[in-house]
mmCIF file of the C-alpha atoms, coordinates in Angstrom:
data_MODEL
# 
_entry.id   MODEL 
# 
loop_
_atom_site.group_PDB 
_atom_site.id 
_atom_site.type_symbol 
_atom_site.label_atom_id 
_atom_site.label_alt_id 
_atom_site.label_comp_id 
_atom_site.label_asym_id 
_atom_site.label_entity_id 
_atom_site.label_seq_id 
_atom_site.pdbx_PDB_ins_code 
_atom_site.Cartn_x 
_atom_site.Cartn_y 
_atom_site.Cartn_z 
_atom_site.occupancy 
_atom_site.B_iso_or_equiv 
_atom_site.pdbx_formal_charge 
_atom_site.auth_seq_id 
_atom_site.auth_comp_id 
_atom_site.auth_asym_id 
_atom_site.auth_atom_id 
_atom_site.pdbx_PDB_model_num 
ATOM 1  C CA . MET A 1 1  ? 3.067  -6.968  -22.284 1.00 0.00 ? 1  MET A CA 1 
ATOM 2  C CA . LYS A 1 2  ? 4.140  -10.218 -23.750 1.00 0.00 ? 2  LYS A CA 1 
ATOM 3  C CA . GLN A 1 3  ? 3.831  -13.559 -21.855 1.00 0.00 ? 3  GLN A CA 1 
ATOM 4  C CA . ALA A 1 4  ? 6.965  -15.395 -20.731 1.00 0.00 ? 4  ALA A CA 1 
ATOM 5  C CA . GLY A 1 5  ? 6.019  -18.328 -23.031 1.00 0.00 ? 5  GLY A CA 1 
ATOM 6  C CA . SER A 1 6  ? 6.452  -16.237 -26.138 1.00 0.00 ? 6  SER A CA 1 
ATOM 7  C CA . PHE A 1 7  ? 10.115 -15.429 -25.063 1.00 0.00 ? 7  PHE A CA 1 
ATOM 8  C CA . LEU A 1 8  ? 10.878 -18.972 -24.453 1.00 0.00 ? 8  LEU A CA 1 
ATOM 9  C CA . ALA A 1 9  ? 9.030  -20.392 -27.466 1.00 0.00 ? 9  ALA A CA 1 
ATOM 10 C CA . ARG A 1 10 ? 12.328 -20.368 -29.598 1.00 0.00 ? 10 ARG A CA 1 
ATOM 11 C CA . PHE A 1 11 ? 13.848 -22.876 -27.200 1.00 0.00 ? 11 PHE A CA 1 
ATOM 12 C CA . ASN A 1 12 ? 11.249 -25.394 -27.589 1.00 0.00 ? 12 ASN A CA 1 
ATOM 13 C CA . ASN A 1 13 ? 13.152 -27.173 -30.677 1.00 0.00 ? 13 ASN A CA 1 
ATOM 14 C CA . LEU A 1 14 ? 16.285 -27.533 -28.576 1.00 0.00 ? 14 LEU A CA 1 
ATOM 15 C CA . THR A 1 15 ? 16.907 -31.156 -27.633 1.00 0.00 ? 15 THR A CA 1 
ATOM 16 C CA . PRO A 1 16 ? 18.886 -31.876 -24.222 1.00 0.00 ? 16 PRO A CA 1 
ATOM 17 C CA . PRO A 1 17 ? 22.417 -33.260 -24.429 1.00 0.00 ? 17 PRO A CA 1 
ATOM 18 C CA . ASP A 1 18 ? 21.136 -36.497 -22.887 1.00 0.00 ? 18 ASP A CA 1 
ATOM 19 C CA . ASP A 1 19 ? 18.836 -37.014 -25.978 1.00 0.00 ? 19 ASP A CA 1 
ATOM 20 C CA . ALA A 1 20 ? 21.857 -36.644 -28.302 1.00 0.00 ? 20 ALA A CA 1 
ATOM 21 C CA . VAL A 1 21 ? 23.814 -39.206 -26.334 1.00 0.00 ? 21 VAL A CA 1 
ATOM 22 C CA . ARG A 1 22 ? 20.863 -41.743 -26.293 1.00 0.00 ? 22 ARG A CA 1 
ATOM 23 C CA . ARG A 1 23 ? 20.535 -41.342 -30.149 1.00 0.00 ? 23 ARG A CA 1 
ATOM 24 C CA . ALA A 1 24 ? 24.381 -41.864 -30.480 1.00 0.00 ? 24 ALA A CA 1 
ATOM 25 C CA . VAL A 1 25 ? 24.410 -44.845 -28.415 1.00 0.00 ? 25 VAL A CA 1 
ATOM 26 C CA . ALA A 1 26 ? 21.281 -46.335 -30.342 1.00 0.00 ? 26 ALA A CA 1 
ATOM 27 C CA . ASP A 1 27 ? 22.903 -45.717 -33.568 1.00 0.00 ? 27 ASP A CA 1 
ATOM 28 C CA . ALA A 1 28 ? 26.301 -47.098 -32.511 1.00 0.00 ? 28 ALA A CA 1 
ATOM 29 C CA . ILE A 1 29 ? 24.572 -50.384 -31.222 1.00 0.00 ? 29 ILE A CA 1 
ATOM 30 C CA . LYS A 1 30 ? 22.627 -50.575 -34.238 1.00 0.00 ? 30 LYS A CA 1 
ATOM 31 C CA . ASN A 1 31 ? 25.651 -50.261 -36.490 1.00 0.00 ? 31 ASN A CA 1 
ATOM 32 C CA . ILE A 1 32 ? 28.361 -52.237 -34.667 1.00 0.00 ? 32 ILE A CA 1 
ATOM 33 C CA . ALA A 1 33 ? 26.371 -55.158 -32.855 1.00 0.00 ? 33 ALA A CA 1 
ATOM 34 C CA . GLY A 1 34 ? 23.361 -55.375 -35.356 1.00 0.00 ? 34 GLY A CA 1 
ATOM 35 C CA . VAL A 1 35 ? 20.747 -55.117 -32.652 1.00 0.00 ? 35 VAL A CA 1 
ATOM 36 C CA . PRO A 1 36 ? 17.872 -52.918 -33.491 1.00 0.00 ? 36 PRO A CA 1 
ATOM 37 C CA . VAL A 1 37 ? 17.583 -50.367 -30.632 1.00 0.00 ? 37 VAL A CA 1 
ATOM 38 C CA . THR A 1 38 ? 15.695 -47.189 -30.721 1.00 0.00 ? 38 THR A CA 1 
ATOM 39 C CA . ARG A 1 39 ? 16.588 -44.193 -28.694 1.00 0.00 ? 39 ARG A CA 1 
ATOM 40 C CA . SER A 1 40 ? 13.557 -44.514 -26.616 1.00 0.00 ? 40 SER A CA 1 
ATOM 41 C CA . GLN A 1 41 ? 15.106 -47.867 -25.407 1.00 0.00 ? 41 GLN A CA 1 
ATOM 42 C CA . VAL A 1 42 ? 18.219 -46.345 -24.009 1.00 0.00 ? 42 VAL A CA 1 
ATOM 43 C CA . LYS A 1 43 ? 18.171 -44.435 -20.716 1.00 0.00 ? 43 LYS A CA 1 
ATOM 44 C CA . VAL A 1 44 ? 21.316 -42.484 -19.519 1.00 0.00 ? 44 VAL A CA 1 
ATOM 45 C CA . THR A 1 45 ? 21.586 -41.938 -15.816 1.00 0.00 ? 45 THR A CA 1 
ATOM 46 C CA . ARG A 1 46 ? 24.596 -40.715 -14.182 1.00 0.00 ? 46 ARG A CA 1 
ATOM 47 C CA . GLY A 1 47 ? 26.869 -41.736 -17.143 1.00 0.00 ? 47 GLY A CA 1 
ATOM 48 C CA . ILE A 1 48 ? 25.473 -44.931 -17.551 1.00 0.00 ? 48 ILE A CA 1 
ATOM 49 C CA . ALA A 1 49 ? 23.240 -46.026 -20.585 1.00 0.00 ? 49 ALA A CA 1 
ATOM 50 C CA . TYR A 1 50 ? 20.717 -48.539 -19.647 1.00 0.00 ? 50 TYR A CA 1 
ATOM 51 C CA . VAL A 1 51 ? 19.445 -50.303 -22.755 1.00 0.00 ? 51 VAL A CA 1 
ATOM 52 C CA . THR A 1 52 ? 15.899 -52.096 -22.407 1.00 0.00 ? 52 THR A CA 1 
ATOM 53 C CA . CYS A 1 53 ? 16.006 -55.220 -24.490 1.00 0.00 ? 53 CYS A CA 1 
ATOM 54 C CA . SER A 1 54 ? 16.395 -59.006 -24.495 1.00 0.00 ? 54 SER A CA 1 
ATOM 55 C CA . SER A 1 55 ? 18.926 -60.834 -22.540 1.00 0.00 ? 55 SER A CA 1 
ATOM 56 C CA . VAL A 1 56 ? 20.477 -62.058 -26.044 1.00 0.00 ? 56 VAL A CA 1 
ATOM 57 C CA . ALA A 1 57 ? 20.716 -58.588 -27.326 1.00 0.00 ? 57 ALA A CA 1 
ATOM 58 C CA . LYS A 1 58 ? 22.309 -57.415 -24.114 1.00 0.00 ? 58 LYS A CA 1 
ATOM 59 C CA . ASN A 1 59 ? 24.936 -60.125 -24.369 1.00 0.00 ? 59 ASN A CA 1 
ATOM 60 C CA . THR A 1 60 ? 25.654 -58.960 -27.831 1.00 0.00 ? 60 THR A CA 1 
ATOM 61 C CA . ILE A 1 61 ? 25.973 -55.383 -26.723 1.00 0.00 ? 61 ILE A CA 1 
ATOM 62 C CA . ARG A 1 62 ? 28.419 -56.438 -24.008 1.00 0.00 ? 62 ARG A CA 1 
ATOM 63 C CA . ARG A 1 63 ? 30.446 -58.253 -26.521 1.00 0.00 ? 63 ARG A CA 1 
ATOM 64 C CA . PHE A 1 64 ? 30.836 -55.325 -28.711 1.00 0.00 ? 64 PHE A CA 1 
ATOM 65 C CA . LYS A 1 65 ? 31.175 -52.681 -25.772 1.00 0.00 ? 65 LYS A CA 1 
ATOM 66 C CA . VAL A 1 66 ? 34.521 -51.364 -26.812 1.00 0.00 ? 66 VAL A CA 1 
ATOM 67 C CA . GLU A 1 67 ? 33.635 -50.816 -30.389 1.00 0.00 ? 67 GLU A CA 1 
ATOM 68 C CA . ILE A 1 68 ? 30.245 -49.295 -29.468 1.00 0.00 ? 68 ILE A CA 1 
ATOM 69 C CA . PHE A 1 69 ? 32.182 -46.748 -27.186 1.00 0.00 ? 69 PHE A CA 1 
ATOM 70 C CA . ALA A 1 70 ? 34.564 -45.889 -30.080 1.00 0.00 ? 70 ALA A CA 1 
ATOM 71 C CA . GLU A 1 71 ? 31.570 -45.498 -32.430 1.00 0.00 ? 71 GLU A CA 1 
ATOM 72 C CA . VAL A 1 72 ? 29.846 -43.033 -29.962 1.00 0.00 ? 72 VAL A CA 1 
ATOM 73 C CA . SER A 1 73 ? 33.004 -41.120 -29.512 1.00 0.00 ? 73 SER A CA 1 
ATOM 74 C CA . LYS A 1 74 ? 33.243 -40.728 -33.228 1.00 0.00 ? 74 LYS A CA 1 
ATOM 75 C CA . LEU A 1 75 ? 29.601 -39.503 -33.501 1.00 0.00 ? 75 LEU A CA 1 
ATOM 76 C CA . ILE A 1 76 ? 29.798 -37.155 -30.557 1.00 0.00 ? 76 ILE A CA 1 
ATOM 77 C CA . PRO A 1 77 ? 33.395 -36.337 -29.555 1.00 0.00 ? 77 PRO A CA 1 
ATOM 78 C CA . LYS A 1 78 ? 32.407 -35.102 -26.065 1.00 0.00 ? 78 LYS A CA 1 
ATOM 79 C CA . ALA A 1 79 ? 30.135 -38.112 -25.280 1.00 0.00 ? 79 ALA A CA 1 
ATOM 80 C CA . ARG A 1 80 ? 32.886 -39.766 -23.511 1.00 0.00 ? 80 ARG A CA 1 
ATOM 81 C CA . GLN A 1 81 ? 32.650 -37.068 -20.731 1.00 0.00 ? 81 GLN A CA 1 
ATOM 82 C CA . HIS A 1 82 ? 29.009 -37.957 -20.438 1.00 0.00 ? 82 HIS A CA 1 
ATOM 83 C CA . LEU A 1 83 ? 29.011 -41.779 -20.852 1.00 0.00 ? 83 LEU A CA 1 
ATOM 84 C CA . HIS A 1 84 ? 31.055 -44.367 -18.763 1.00 0.00 ? 84 HIS A CA 1 
ATOM 85 C CA . ASP A 1 85 ? 29.402 -47.682 -19.119 1.00 0.00 ? 85 ASP A CA 1 
ATOM 86 C CA . ILE A 1 86 ? 26.592 -49.496 -21.141 1.00 0.00 ? 86 ILE A CA 1 
ATOM 87 C CA . ARG A 1 87 ? 24.295 -51.935 -19.288 1.00 0.00 ? 87 ARG A CA 1 
# 
């Protein structure tokens, strides 16, 4: 009899939707605002993306918030359902 882990091994490479949204937000911030942000600095909780960075970088992100949302929507069309705000 095979173990349950062997049946589930093929799902190890799947990334959760949260990870895809975090990566898209980090890429959009990097492309639009010019702030170097990695996906590990972005945390998505209840539709809000929290970015861990300096206050100067956060002000730049707030300034380009509309453009960042547009870029995230281009990268992942259904991301608008999961993401409501960037803080």
